[in-house]
C-alpha positions, 0 to 999 in steps of 0.5 A: 500500499502507498498511501499519500494521504489518510484521514485519521484521528488521536484519540486519548484511551484506557482501553483498546482491541490487543490484537491492534495493539500487538501488531503495533507493537510488532511493527516497531519491532519491540514486541517479544513473542514470549509476552502474554498479549492478555497484558495490553489492557494492563499496559494501557490502563497502567499508562499514564496517557495512551494515545491511538491513531485511528485511521477513520475509514477502517476504525483500526488502529495505525499507530500509538504512543504513550507516556509513562509518569508519577503523574506530578512532574515527569513523563517519560515517552513510551512505545511511539509506533505508526505502522510501516504502511502508513508513516511519512504521513504526519501520524507518528507527529501528531501522537508525539504532539498530542501526548506532549500537550495532554502531559503539559494539561495535567502539569508535568513539566518535564518530559523525556524519551529515548530515542532510537538512533534514526529516530532522533531527528524527528524527535529533535524537530519536535523540540526534543534535544539531547540531554549532554552528559547524561547516559540512558542506562538499563538493568540486566542482572 
């Protein structure tokens, strides 16, 4: 499919079809087949903000993103992805901007993320910057 335009909307949700969300995780190459799809509902509910981009013609999820947060000051953007066939149409930008605006409206003053190297230009163009002298780390013991 080679799309030039799609009519879509961004919706903040507290539940969504688990199959569509798993498909989005797979499109981002983030789904681990050992994970249980039944836990998607808890993942969505446990997020501070969960946004879904919906293709109005099919009423199906074509992108998503979420923020995890303490709900007071800090938030981390997580799992921002758009289906491969729908990329380069501005959908990711709309999801990102929706997440940021919604987080700010809820009082968050620090919003961060860890970008994959090939996506850093996208985030920089939307106001994010590299935090010099900070190193992202992950626990692996």
